[in-house]
C-alpha positions as CSV (number, residue, x, y, z in Angstrom):
1,M,73.9,-6.5,-110.2
2,V,73.2,-4.1,-113.0
3,A,76.5,-3.2,-114.5
4,C,77.2,0.0,-116.4
5,E,73.9,1.6,-115.5
6,F,73.7,5.2,-114.2
7,S,70.0,5.7,-115.0
8,Q,69.0,2.9,-112.6
9,I,66.0,2.0,-114.8
10,V,66.7,-1.7,-114.7
11,T,67.8,-1.6,-111.0
12,E,64.5,0.1,-110.1
13,A,62.5,-2.5,-112.0
14,F,64.1,-5.3,-110.0
15,I,63.7,-3.5,-106.7
16,K,60.0,-2.8,-107.4
17,R,59.5,-6.6,-107.9
18,G,61.1,-7.2,-104.4
19,H,64.6,-8.1,-105.5
20,D,67.8,-7.0,-103.9
21,A,69.4,-5.1,-106.7
22,M,72.3,-2.7,-107.2
23,S,73.7,-0.7,-110.1
24,C,77.3,0.1,-110.8
25,D,78.7,2.7,-113.1
26,L,81.6,5.2,-113.3
27,L,79.0,7.9,-113.2
28,P,76.8,8.8,-110.2
29,A,73.3,7.3,-110.1
30,E,70.4,9.3,-111.3
31,K,68.0,7.8,-108.7
32,N,68.5,6.9,-105.0
33,Y,68.7,3.1,-105.3
34,P,71.8,1.2,-104.1
35,H,74.7,2.2,-106.4
36,Y,78.4,1.6,-106.5
37,Q,80.2,4.4,-108.3
38,G,83.3,2.9,-109.7
39,D,84.6,0.1,-111.9
40,I,82.4,-3.0,-112.1
41,L,85.5,-5.2,-112.5
42,D,86.5,-4.1,-108.9
43,V,83.1,-5.3,-107.7
44,L,83.3,-8.6,-109.6
45,V,86.8,-9.3,-108.2
46,N,85.8,-8.7,-104.6
47,H,82.1,-9.5,-104.4
48,W,81.2,-11.7,-107.4
49,D,79.7,-14.4,-105.1
50,E,77.1,-11.9,-103.8
51,W,75.2,-11.9,-107.1
52,D,73.1,-14.5,-108.8
53,L,72.3,-12.4,-111.9
54,M,74.2,-9.6,-113.7
55,I,72.7,-7.5,-116.4
56,A,75.5,-5.6,-118.1
57,H,75.3,-2.6,-120.4
58,P,78.9,-2.1,-121.4
59,P,79.7,1.1,-123.3
60,C,79.2,0.7,-127.0
61,T,81.3,3.6,-128.2
62,Y,83.9,1.4,-129.9
63,L,81.6,-1.6,-130.5
64,S,78.4,-0.3,-132.2
65,A,78.0,-0.8,-135.9
66,S,77.0,2.9,-136.1
67,G,80.6,3.8,-135.5
68,A,82.1,1.2,-137.9
69,R,83.6,3.9,-140.2
70,W,86.0,4.8,-137.3
71,W,86.9,1.3,-136.2
72,K,90.1,1.2,-138.2
73,D,91.4,4.2,-136.3
74,R,90.4,2.9,-132.9
75,I,91.7,-0.6,-132.8
76,V,93.3,-0.2,-129.3
77,E,90.1,1.2,-127.8
78,Q,88.0,-1.4,-129.5
79,N,90.2,-4.3,-128.2
80,R,89.9,-2.8,-124.7
81,A,86.2,-2.7,-125.0
82,I,86.0,-6.3,-126.3
83,S,88.3,-7.4,-123.4
84,F,86.0,-5.6,-120.9
85,V,82.9,-7.4,-122.3
86,L,84.7,-10.8,-122.1
87,S,85.7,-10.1,-118.5
88,L,82.0,-9.5,-117.7
89,A,81.0,-12.7,-119.6
90,N,83.6,-14.8,-117.8
91,S,82.7,-13.7,-114.3
92,N,81.5,-16.4,-112.0
93,I,77.9,-15.1,-111.7
94,P,75.5,-17.9,-112.6
95,H,73.1,-15.8,-114.8
96,I,74.4,-13.1,-117.2
97,A,72.9,-10.9,-119.8
98,I,75.1,-8.6,-121.8
99,E,73.3,-5.9,-123.8
100,N,74.8,-4.0,-126.7
101,P,73.7,-2.7,-130.1
102,I,74.5,-4.6,-133.3
103,G,78.2,-4.3,-133.9
104,K,81.7,-5.7,-133.3
105,L,80.8,-8.2,-130.6
106,S,79.1,-10.4,-133.2
107,T,82.4,-11.1,-134.9
108,A,84.9,-10.6,-132.1
109,W,83.1,-12.8,-129.6
110,R,79.9,-14.6,-130.9
111,K,76.6,-13.9,-132.4
112,P,74.0,-12.6,-130.0
113,D,71.4,-15.0,-128.6
114,Q,68.6,-12.5,-129.2
115,I,67.9,-9.2,-130.8
116,I,64.9,-7.3,-129.5
117,Q,63.1,-4.1,-130.3
118,P,61.4,-1.6,-127.9
119,W,58.1,-2.0,-129.9
120,Q,57.9,-5.6,-128.5
121,F,57.8,-4.2,-125.0
122,G,55.2,-1.4,-125.2
123,H,57.3,1.4,-126.9
124,G,56.5,2.4,-130.5
125,E,60.1,2.8,-131.4
126,K,62.9,1.0,-133.2
127,K,66.3,0.4,-131.6
128,A,67.7,-3.1,-132.2
129,T,69.2,-4.3,-128.9
130,C,71.3,-7.5,-128.8
131,F,71.5,-9.8,-125.8
132,W,74.3,-12.3,-125.2
133,L,72.9,-14.6,-122.6
134,I,74.6,-17.0,-120.2
135,N,72.2,-19.4,-118.4
136,L,69.2,-17.2,-119.1
137,P,66.1,-17.7,-121.3
138,L,65.3,-15.5,-124.2
139,L,63.4,-12.4,-123.2
140,A,59.8,-12.9,-124.3
141,P,57.9,-9.9,-125.8
142,T,55.3,-8.5,-123.4
143,N,53.4,-5.8,-125.3
144,I,53.8,-5.6,-129.1
145,V,52.6,-2.1,-130.2
146,A,52.3,-0.2,-133.4
147,G,54.8,2.5,-134.4
148,R,58.3,2.1,-135.6
149,V,59.9,5.5,-135.0
150,A,63.7,5.6,-134.7
151,R,63.6,8.3,-132.0
152,V,66.8,7.3,-130.3
153,H,68.7,7.4,-133.7
154,L,67.2,10.7,-134.5
155,E,68.1,12.4,-131.2
156,P,69.7,15.8,-132.0
157,P,73.3,16.5,-131.1
158,S,73.7,17.6,-127.5
159,P,76.1,17.0,-124.6
160,D,73.7,14.4,-123.2
161,R,72.9,12.6,-126.4
162,W,75.0,9.6,-125.5
163,K,73.3,9.3,-122.1
164,N,69.8,9.6,-123.6
165,R,70.6,6.9,-126.2
166,S,72.0,4.5,-123.6
167,R,68.9,4.4,-121.4
168,T,67.0,1.2,-121.2
169,F,63.3,1.4,-122.2
170,Q,61.1,0.9,-119.2
171,G,59.1,-2.0,-120.8
172,I,62.3,-3.9,-121.5
173,A,63.5,-3.3,-117.9
174,D,60.2,-4.5,-116.5
175,A,60.4,-7.6,-118.7
176,M,63.9,-8.4,-117.5
177,A,62.8,-8.1,-113.8
178,E,59.7,-10.2,-114.4
179,Q,61.3,-12.9,-116.5
180,W,64.8,-13.2,-115.1
181,G,64.2,-12.1,-111.5
182,D,63.2,-15.5,-110.0
183,L,65.6,-18.0,-111.7
184,D,67.0,-20.9,-109.8
185,D,70.8,-21.3,-109.8
């Protein structure tokens, strides 16, 4: 299960490696792989036992350090976001990865198990990505490349800026599928 993923980049990486994978998001899927459009918590309540791995990308709007200057005015929204993340983490799925940028989860929940960069997975860019892992190994770098451009950070304002910034880099998705796809329970 790939939670909070409309792009289906991670879902596609798992399917291409022969895994039964599905995405879930409030938004429609951008590709034609299995997708549940709706709340992941509904899926987890009714079908948690169907999944051995969940990779979750909960919205970072109220959690990312880049928005820290607004946290004091968004305490209710932030508490809801933290509660949502904890609901994902406390599901009964044996293997869980929760991905989010550096931010509030480090103090409200716990420090991340790992912080990775796209340049460790074949993309010459910077975008610190945290993983909170449950019963999963650290993601090993697969292709360290030169270049340290903050393209995602520098994306110009647009209606789709948030969507573009939230997409998983293909090299990271491929590493997840390769390294986490065949774990024993």
